[in-house]
C-alpha positions in Angstrom: 0.1 0.0 0.2 1.5 3.2 -1.0 0.9 6.2 1.7 1.7 9.7 0.7 -0.4 11.5 3.4 2.1 13.9 5.3 5.1 12.2 3.7 7.3 13.5 1.0 7.3 11.3 -2.1 10.7 10.8 -1.6 10.2 9.2 1.8 7.2 7.2 0.6 9.6 6.1 -2.3 12.2 4.9 0.2 9.7 3.4 2.3 8.6 1.2 -0.7 11.8 0.2 -1.7 12.8 -0.8 1.9 10.1 -3.1 1.4 11.3 -4.6 -2.1 14.7 -4.9 -0.8 13.5 -6.8 2.6 11.5 -9.1 0.6 14.2 -9.9 -2.0 16.5 -10.7 0.8 14.7 -12.5 3.2 13.0 -15.9 2.4 10.7 -16.5 5.2 7.3 -15.0 6.2 7.6 -11.8 8.1 5.0 -10.2 10.6 3.4 -7.3 9.3 4.6 -5.2 12.3 8.0 -6.4 11.3 7.8 -5.5 7.7 6.3 -2.2 8.1 8.5 -1.0 11.2 11.6 -1.9 9.0 10.6 0.0 6.0 9.4 3.2 8.2 13.0 2.9 10.2 14.7 2.2 6.8 13.1 5.1 5.1 14.1 7.5 8.6 10.0 8.1 9.1 10.3 8.0 12.7 10.4 12.0 13.5 9.5 14.3 16.3 5.9 14.2 15.2 5.4 10.3 15.4 7.7 10.4 18.8 4.8 12.5 19.9 2.0 10.3 18.6 3.6 7.5 20.3 3.9 9.6 23.6 -0.2 10.1 23.4 -0.7 6.4 23.0 1.4 5.7 26.0 -0.4 8.6 28.0 -3.6 6.9 27.1 -2.4 3.5 27.9 -3.0 2.1 24.4 0.0 0.1 23.8 -1.2 -2.6 21.5 0.2 -6.3 21.5 1.4 -7.6 18.1 -1.4 -8.7 16.8 -3.5 -5.5 17.3 -0.6 -3.8 15.7 -1.0 -5.7 12.6 -4.6 -4.6 12.8 -4.1 -1.0 13.2 -1.7 -0.8 10.6 -4.6 -2.0 8.3 -6.8 0.8 10.0 -7.7 4.0 9.2 -5.0 6.6 8.5 -5.2 8.4 11.9 -4.8 4.9 13.5 -2.3 3.5 11.1 0.0 6.5 11.5 0.7 5.8 15.4 0.7 2.0 14.5 3.7 2.7 12.1 5.2 4.8 14.5 4.9 1.9 17.3 6.3 -0.6 14.3 9.1 1.3 14.1 9.9 1.6 17.6 9.7 -2.0 17.8 11.9 -2.7 15.0 14.5 -0.3 16.7 14.2 -2.0 20.0 15.0 -5.2 18.3 18.1 -3.9 16.6 19.2 -2.6 19.9 18.9 -6.1 21.4 21.2 -7.6 18.8 24.7 -7.9 19.0 26.2 -4.8 17.4 22.8 -2.8 17.8 21.8 -3.9 14.0 19.6 -6.0 12.5 22.3 -7.9 10.3 22.3 -11.3 12.2 18.6 -11.5 12.3 18.3 -10.7 8.6 20.9 -13.3 7.9 18.8 -15.9 9.6 15.7 -14.9 7.8 17.8 -14.9 4.6 18.7 -18.5 5.1 15.0 -19.2 5.3 14.6 -19.5 9.0 10.9 -18.5 10.4 10.6 -15.4 12.0 10.2 -16.7 15.8 13.2 -19.2 15.4 15.7 -16.3 14.1 14.4 -14.0 16.8 15.3 -17.0 19.2 18.9 -17.6 17.7 19.7 -13.9 17.5 18.1 -12.2 20.3 17.7 -15.3 22.7 13.9 -14.2 22.8 10.4 -15.8 21.4 8.1 -13.1 19.7 5.8 -13.3 22.8 9.0 -12.5 25.3 10.2 -10.1 23.0 6.6 -8.3 22.8 6.2 -7.9 26.6 10.0 -6.6 27.0 9.1 -4.0 24.0 5.9 -2.8 25.7 7.8 -2.2 29.1 10.6 -0.5 27.1 7.9 1.6 25.4 5.9 2.7 28.5 9.5 3.8 30.3 10.6 5.6 27.0 7.8 7.2 26.3 6.0 8.7 29.2 4.7 12.4 30.6 8.3 13.8 30.7 9.2 12.9 27.2 5.8 14.2 25.9 6.4 17.2 27.7 10.0 17.4 26.4 8.8 16.7 22.8 6.2 19.6 22.8 3.2 18.3 24.3 3.1 20.7 27.0 3.3 23.9 24.8 0.6 22.4 22.7 -1.5 22.1 25.8 -1.0 25.4 27.0 -1.6 26.9 23.8 -4.9 25.2 23.7 -5.7 26.1 27.1 -5.0 29.7 26.3 -7.2 29.7 23.5 -10.3 28.1 25.5 -9.6 30.7 28.5 -9.6 33.5 26.1 -13.0 32.2 24.4 -14.6 31.7 27.7 -13.8 35.1 28.7 -15.0 36.7 25.7 -18.4 34.7 26.1 -18.8 36.0 29.6 -18.0 39.4 29.1 -20.3 39.7 26.0 -23.4 40.9 27.9 -21.4 43.4 29.9 -20.2 44.9 26.6 -23.3 44.9 24.8 -24.8 46.8 28.2 -22.2 49.3 27.8 -23.0 49.8 24.2 -26.8 50.4 25.0 -27.2 54.2 25.4 -23.6 55.3 24.7 -23.5 58.2 22.9 -20.6 59.9 21.8 -20.5 63.8 22.1 -19.4 65.6 19.1 -16.1 67.2 19.5 -16.4 71.4 19.8 -14.2 73.0 17.6 -11.7 75.1 19.3 -12.5 78.6 19.6 -9.7 81.2 18.6 -8.9 83.6 20.9 
């Protein structure tokens, strides 16, 4: 599926080329979260706005398991956008757990035709289910209220609050302003007299 919403054509092209390269190199079936997370990560799509989406998902307590993440990736654009960001964090976390901090050992296993669960077990020492639990913990620890505030969430919240207070104040003062306008007559200025 080609996505262009909010992304440059070059970024979308890099994302799709990452899919092609991954599928060309790997001889085994991949989970959707890994496939999309790898493409997002390889295309450099995980930017500050996506980090804010992940922070908001964590603050709302909505860290999906991998099956829910796969469904969200197929969902509407607003849901899928956060799902792509979460999938990218899963792949990044997976890379950090391998020796050397790269996906090369895992990709080599997959290229040899080893199934994803077995390849994960031999390179990271975890099953997919174990990795899922550790990834969810890592996400909760890394993306929390403090990081949301640091990513600009506090300024967004304060800006919205100022707008709401301004609107409510103007609404509250409207009857008083109207009462002041009733019967208000502006006297014509007298022309200065010459001495």
